[in-house]
C-alpha positions in Angstrom: 0.0 0.0 0.0 1.5 3.3 -1.1 -1.3 5.7 -2.1 -4.8 5.8 -0.6 -7.9 7.6 -1.9 -10.2 8.9 0.9 -13.8 8.4 -0.4 -15.3 10.9 2.0 -15.3 14.5 3.2 -15.4 16.6 6.4 -13.8 15.6 9.7 -13.4 11.9 9.0 -11.5 12.6 5.8 -9.2 14.9 7.7 -8.8 12.2 10.4 -7.9 9.6 7.8 -5.5 11.9 6.0 -3.6 12.5 9.2 -3.3 8.8 9.8 -2.1 8.2 6.3 0.6 10.8 6.7 1.8 9.2 10.0 1.9 5.8 8.2 4.1 7.5 5.5 1.3 6.9 2.9 0.1 9.4 0.3 -3.4 10.8 1.0 -5.6 11.6 -1.9 -8.8 13.6 -1.3 -11.9 14.0 -3.5 -14.1 17.0 -3.5 -17.4 18.2 -4.9 -17.9 21.7 -6.3 -19.2 22.7 -2.9 -16.0 21.5 -1.2 -13.3 22.8 -3.5 -11.8 24.9 -0.6 -12.8 22.5 2.3 -10.4 21.6 5.0 -10.2 17.9 4.0 -8.8 19.0 0.6 -6.1 21.1 2.3 -5.3 18.1 4.6 -4.5 15.7 1.8 -1.4 15.5 -0.3 -3.4 15.5 -3.5 -7.1 16.3 -4.3 -9.3 15.7 -7.3 -12.7 17.0 -8.3 -15.3 14.2 -8.3 -18.5 16.1 -9.4 -21.1 18.7 -8.6 -22.3 19.6 -5.1 -25.2 17.0 -4.8 -23.9 13.9 -3.1 -25.5 11.6 -5.7 -23.3 13.2 -8.4 -20.1 13.2 -6.4 -19.5 11.4 -3.1 -22.0 8.7 -3.9 -20.9 8.2 -7.5 -18.8 4.9 -7.2 -17.7 4.9 -10.9 -16.4 8.4 -10.7 -14.5 7.7 -7.5 -12.9 4.6 -8.8 -11.9 6.5 -12.0 -10.3 9.2 -9.9 -8.4 6.5 -7.9 -7.0 5.1 -11.1 -6.1 8.6 -12.5 -4.3 9.4 -9.2 -2.4 6.2 -9.2 -4.0 4.9 -6.0 -3.8 1.3 -4.9 -6.3 1.5 -2.0 -9.5 3.3 -0.9 -10.7 4.2 2.6 -14.4 4.9 2.7 -14.6 6.5 6.2 -18.2 6.5 7.4 -21.5 7.4 5.7 -21.7 7.8 1.9 -20.4 4.5 0.4 -18.8 3.1 3.5 -21.4 0.3 3.9 -22.1 -0.2 0.2 -21.2 -3.8 -0.6 -21.3 -3.1 -4.4 -18.7 -0.3 -3.9 -16.4 -2.6 -1.9 -16.7 -5.3 -4.5 -16.2 -2.8 -7.4 -13.0 -1.5 -5.7 -11.6 -5.1 -5.6 -12.6 -5.7 -9.2 -10.7 -2.5 -10.1 -7.6 -3.7 -8.4 -8.0 -1.4 -5.4 -7.7 -2.5 -1.8 -10.9 -1.6 0.1 -9.8 -0.6 3.6 -12.7 -2.2 5.4 -14.5 -5.5 5.7 -15.3 -8.0 3.0 -18.2 -7.1 0.7 -20.0 -10.3 1.9 -20.0 -9.1 5.5 -21.3 -5.6 4.5 -24.0 -7.3 2.4 -25.0 -9.7 5.2 -25.3 -7.0 7.8 -26.8 -4.3 5.6 -30.1 -6.1 5.4 -31.5 -5.8 8.9 -33.9 -8.8 8.8 -31.2 -11.2 7.5 -28.7 -9.7 9.9 -31.0 -10.5 12.8 -31.3 -14.1 11.7 -27.6 -14.5 11.2 -26.9 -13.1 14.7 -29.6 -15.3 16.3 -27.9 -18.3 14.6 -24.6 -17.2 16.1 -26.1 -17.0 19.6 -26.4 -13.2 19.8 -29.6 -12.1 21.5 -31.9 -9.9 19.4 -34.9 -7.6 20.1 -38.1 -9.5 19.5 -39.4 -8.6 16.1 -41.2 -9.6 12.9 -41.3 -9.2 9.2 -43.4 -6.6 7.4 -43.4 -7.1 3.7 -46.7 -5.2 3.5 -49.1 -3.5 5.9 -51.2 -6.6 6.5 -48.1 -8.6 7.5 -47.0 -5.7 9.7 -50.3 -5.8 11.5 -49.9 -9.5 12.2 -46.3 -9.2 13.3 -47.2 -6.3 15.6 -50.0 -8.2 17.2 -47.7 -11.1 17.8 -45.0 -9.2 19.6 -47.3 -6.6 21.2 -47.4 -2.8 21.1 -45.6 -0.5 21.3 -43.3 -1.4 18.4 -40.6 0.3 16.3 -41.3 0.4 12.6 -37.9 0.4 10.9 -36.4 0.3 7.3 -34.7 -2.9 6.3 -31.9 -0.9 4.7 -30.0 2.0 6.1 -29.9 3.6 9.6 -29.5 7.0 11.3 -33.1 7.1 12.4 -34.5 7.8 8.9 -37.9 6.1 8.4 -38.1 4.9 12.0 -41.4 5.3 13.9 -42.6 4.4 17.4 -46.0 2.9 17.0 -48.4 2.5 19.9 -51.4 0.9 18.2 -52.7 -0.7 15.1 -54.5 2.5 14.1 -51.2 4.4 14.4 -49.5 1.7 12.3 -52.0 2.3 9.5 -51.5 6.0 9.7 -47.7 5.9 9.7 -47.0 3.0 7.3 -47.0 4.9 4.0 -45.0 7.9 5.3 -42.4 5.6 6.9 -41.9 3.4 3.9 -41.7 6.4 1.5 -39.1 8.0 3.7 -37.1 4.8 3.6 -37.4 4.6 -0.1 -36.1 8.2 -0.5 -33.2 7.7 1.9 -32.1 4.2 1.0 -33.7 3.4 -2.4 -35.5 0.6 -0.6 -39.0 0.9 1.0 -38.9 -2.5 2.8 -39.8 -2.3 6.5 -39.7 -4.6 9.5 -40.8 -4.4 13.2 -39.1 -4.6 16.5 -40.5 -4.6 20.0 -40.2 -1.1 21.5 -38.1 -1.3 24.7 -39.0 1.4 27.2 -36.1 3.7 28.1 -33.2 1.4 27.3 -29.5 2.5 27.1 -27.7 2.3 23.8 -24.5 0.5 24.3 -22.1 -0.7 21.5 -19.1 -2.9 21.3 -16.1 -2.1 19.1 -14.5 -5.1 17.4 -11.3 -5.6 15.3 -10.6 -8.6 13.2 -7.8 -9.6 10.8 -7.7 -11.7 7.7 -6.4 -14.7 9.6 -9.4 -15.3 11.7 -8.3 -13.4 14.8 -11.0 -11.2 16.4 -10.9 -9.1 19.6 -13.2 -6.5 21.2 -12.1 -3.1 22.4 -14.8 -2.8 25.1 -18.0 -0.8 25.0 -19.2 2.7 24.4 -22.4 4.3 25.7 -24.3 6.2 23.1 -27.6 6.8 24.9 -27.7 10.6 24.6 -29.4 11.0 21.2 -31.8 13.3 19.4 -34.1 11.9 16.7 -32.1 8.6 16.9 -28.9 10.5 16.2 -26.1 10.3 18.7 -25.0 13.6 20.3 -22.6 12.4 23.1 -20.8 9.1 23.5 -18.6 7.9 26.3 -16.4 4.9 27.3 -16.8 3.1 29.5 -20.6 2.9 30.0 -21.0 4.4 33.5 -23.5 1.8 34.8 -22.3 -1.5 33.1 -21.0 -4.1 35.5 -17.6 -5.6 34.4 -19.1 -9.1 34.0 -21.9 -7.8 31.7 -19.4 -5.8 29.7 -17.3 -8.9 29.2 -20.4 -10.9 28.1 -21.3 -8.3 25.5 -17.8 -8.2 24.3 -17.4 -12.0 23.9 -20.8 -12.2 22.3 -19.8 -9.6 19.7 -16.5 -11.4 19.0 -18.5 -14.6 18.3 -20.9 -12.7 16.1 -17.9 -11.3 14.1 -16.3 -14.7 13.7 -19.6 -16.1 12.4 -19.5 -13.5 9.6 -15.8 -14.1 8.7 -15.4 -10.4 9.6 -12.2 -8.4 9.4 -11.4 -4.7 9.8 -13.1 -2.4 12.4 -16.8 -2.9 13.1 -19.3 -2.2 15.8 -22.1 -4.2 17.4 -24.9 -2.0 18.6 -27.2 -3.2 21.4 -30.1 -2.0 23.5 -29.6 -2.6 27.3 -32.7 -2.8 29.5 -33.0 -1.9 33.2 -32.7 -5.6 34.1 -29.3 -6.0 32.4 -30.5 -7.8 29.3 -28.9 -6.7 26.1 -30.3 -7.1 22.6 -28.7 -6.8 19.2 -29.8 -3.9 17.1 -27.4 -3.9 14.1 -23.8 -4.1 13.1 -22.1 -1.1 11.6 -19.5 -2.5 9.2 -17.3 0.5 9.2 -15.4 3.0 11.3 -17.8 4.8 13.8 -18.1 8.5 14.3 -17.4 7.9 18.0 -14.2 5.9 17.5 -12.1 8.5 19.4 -13.4 7.5 22.8 -12.2 4.0 22.2 -8.8 5.2 21.0 -8.5 7.5 24.0 -9.2 4.7 26.5 -7.3 1.8 24.9 -4.4 3.5 23.1 -5.2 1.7 19.9 -5.4 3.8 16.7 -8.4 2.3 14.8 -7.6 3.9 11.5 -4.0 2.6 11.6 -5.4 -0.8 12.6 -7.7 -0.8 9.5 -4.7 0.1 7.3 -2.6 -2.8 8.8 -5.4 -5.3 8.5 -6.1 -4.3 4.9 -2.4 -5.1 4.0 -2.9 -8.6 5.4 -1.0 -8.2 8.8 -2.4 -10.2 11.7 -3.5 -8.4 14.9 -0.4 -7.8 17.0 -2.2 -8.4 20.3 -4.6 -10.9 21.9 -7.7 -10.1 23.9 -5.8 -10.3 27.2 -3.3 -7.8 26.0 -5.9 -5.0 25.6 -6.3 -2.8 28.6 -8.5 0.2 29.2 -7.4 3.3 31.0 -9.5 6.2 32.3 -12.7 7.6 30.9 -13.5 9.5 27.6 -16.4 11.5 26.4 -17.1 12.8 22.8 -19.4 15.6 21.9 -20.5 16.2 18.3 -20.5 19.9 17.3 -23.2 20.6 14.8 -24.3 23.7 12.9 -27.9 23.5 14.0 -30.5 25.2 16.2 -31.7 23.0 19.0 -34.3 25.5 20.0 -35.9 25.1 16.5 -36.1 21.3 16.6 -32.4 20.9 15.6 -32.9 22.6 12.3 -29.5 22.7 10.4 -27.8 26.1 10.2 -25.5 26.1 7.2 -23.4 29.1 6.5 -19.9 30.7 6.8 -17.8 30.3 9.9 -16.4 33.7 10.6 -14.2 32.6 13.5 -13.5 29.2 15.1 -11.4 28.7 18.2 -10.8 25.1 19.4 -10.2 24.3 23.1 -6.8 22.8 24.1 -5.1 21.5 27.2 -4.5 18.1 28.8 -6.7 15.3 27.7 -8.4 17.3 24.9 -8.7 16.0 21.3 -10.2 17.9 18.4 -11.4 16.2 15.2 -12.5 19.1 13.1 -13.7 19.3 9.5 -13.8 23.0 9.2 -12.0 26.1 10.4 -12.3 29.9 10.4 -13.3 31.1 6.9 -14.9 27.8 5.8 -18.5 27.4 5.0 -20.9 24.7 6.3 -22.7 23.5 3.2 -26.4 22.8 3.1 -25.7 19.8 0.9 -24.3 17.6 3.6 -24.5 16.6 7.2 -24.0 19.8 9.4 -21.3 18.2 11.6 -18.6 20.7 12.1 -16.3 18.8 14.5 -16.0 16.4 17.3 -14.6 17.2 20.7 -13.2 14.4 22.9 -12.0 14.7 26.5 -10.1 12.1 28.5 -9.7 11.9 32.3 -8.4 9.4 34.8 -12.1 8.8 35.9 -15.5 10.0 34.8 -15.6 12.9 37.2 -12.4 14.3 35.9 -13.4 13.6 32.3 -16.7 15.5 32.7 -15.0 18.5 34.3 -12.5 18.6 31.5 -15.2 18.4 28.9 -17.2 21.2 30.6 -14.1 23.4 30.6 -13.4 22.6 27.0 -16.9 23.3 25.8 -16.7 26.7 27.6 -13.6 27.6 25.6 -15.1 26.5 22.3 -15.9 29.3 19.9 -17.8 29.1 16.6 -18.9 32.5 15.3 -21.0 33.2 12.1 -23.3 30.2 12.3 -25.6 28.7 14.9 -24.3 25.6 16.8 -25.4 23.2 19.5 -22.5 24.2 21.8 -24.7 25.8 24.5 -27.0 22.8 24.3 -24.1 20.4 24.9 -23.0 22.6 27.9 -26.5 22.2 29.4 -26.4 18.4 28.9 -22.9 18.2 30.6 -24.3 20.1 33.6 -27.6 18.2 33.9 -27.9 16.3 37.2 -29.0 13.1 35.3 -26.0 13.2 33.1 -23.7 13.9 36.0 -25.1 10.8 37.7 -24.7 8.7 34.5 -28.5 8.1 34.7 -29.5 8.6 31.1 -31.2 6.5 28.4 -32.3 6.9 24.8 -35.3 9.0 26.0 -33.1 11.5 28.0 -33.1 14.3 25.5 -36.9 14.3 25.2 -37.6 13.8 28.9 -35.2 16.6 29.8 -36.3 18.9 27.0 -37.5 21.7 29.3 -34.1 21.8 31.1 -32.0 21.6 27.9 -33.8 23.8 25.4 -34.3 27.6 25.5 -37.1 29.2 23.6 -36.1 30.8 20.3 -36.4 34.6 20.1 -36.7 35.1 16.4 -38.0 37.8 14.1 -40.3 36.7 11.3 -37.5 37.1 8.8 -35.1 35.0 10.9 -37.7 32.2 11.2 -38.3 32.2 7.4 -34.5 32.0 6.8 -34.2 29.2 9.3 -37.0 27.1 7.8 -35.8 27.8 4.2 -32.2 26.6 5.1 -33.7 23.5 6.7 -35.8 22.7 3.7 -32.8 23.0 1.4 -30.8 20.7 3.6 -33.7 18.2 3.8 -33.9 18.1 0.0 -30.2 17.4 -0.3 -30.3 14.7 2.3 -33.3 13.0 0.7 -31.3 12.3 -2.5 -28.5 10.4 -0.7 -28.8 6.6 -0.8 -26.7 5.9 2.3 -26.3 7.8 4.9 -4.7 14.6 24.2 -5.8 11.2 25.0 -3.9 8.0 25.6 -1.0 7.4 23.1 -1.7 5.7 19.9 0.5 3.4 17.7 1.1 4.0 14.0 1.2 1.5 11.1 5.0 1.3 11.4 4.5 0.1 15.0 2.1 -2.6 13.8 4.8 -3.7 11.3 7.5 -3.8 14.0 5.3 -5.8 16.3 4.4 -8.2 13.5 8.0 -8.8 12.7 9.0 -9.2 16.4 6.4 -12.0 16.7 7.9 -13.7 13.7 
């Protein structure tokens, strides 16, 4: 591996470019017309235009991306997350074109991309799943819902990120929501197929990071708690989960390892679970890619997941066993969005006049923009991620509170103040949160908007443009880390 094309944009493209430079590999960026001056373009060694601003004509155009990789002389492609990262056909096309896909095999992406078949595969591997049923049409959905009992979650078979999901309390509500949910799924994922799951009241969302190599070795890197969400989108993640007993964490980890082995999985991947109040955990889905929240795992284990993906893609075995992996301290990540929480989290694209990032012990910034850049209405409004590490949760929370207080983004609206309120909320400080926290604490977290009529019209118009762009997409100083060269040295030392 010598030259890698990054098939993505924003903060994750910057993150990958930095990892490639540390590994002494050439980083090649792609950009749409809306991103010609974006930070990820400046972070790479080379950059190539891949199409117009709409994602369907640029970042989702597999043929164009592979053509650029060939023109640039690349021998590998890293997909990041989102866009084509979990597209089995893209992974297969890269291989057919002689490019190493830095991710899992296409067969694993395909198997886990269809939620109903993924549930069946995991059940066969001994992984507990949420009770559910098939819903090929409305009549079958009614029968499945009656069998498992209301309330239920109506979900798209393809995709994720909360699009097309509905909580359904009765058959009458199912009839009302069926058409809208399936149409939303069709727009987002080009697949209107739906299925049902039993709705669990106020669970925690806990996930397990796994790593596997191409020689059959699989390990887990412990859990992350992702319970603080809005509209099924994560806002804050932390590791470890503040309420998970060690024996339960180990059970979830070993179960995930067995699930990955059953798939023949290699590269980085994440098993997502719902955890109920009685300590029962249920499989939701497997994300066959690098996660947005991977920095908290890196901060607490000292393992660089991007470097690991590079090493695995070259065929190197994992240089450690499960017993070798130790966790140190506590880490929390906050996602910084250009949005307006007081207006239902409407996106707020526009120019960033000034951006100052917090620094200091235990602080990590993964930014996708800087002063003078513009947050585009064509893509997800994530500006950056802020990660804090501390010797324990109390120190970590204090450090994050301090860092959020130092964070400055001028020129566009952000969720910074909203994040500060969450970090100061008594329930969060106790670690007593679940997936309903944001809604149940709404009165404490949100402040009423004080808008003129013109400002309200502008906000709604910007949100409408963002929604149209999103609908066309078909996919949606911490602990020290080791570079690819270190993986090579460890591999050689082990013979």
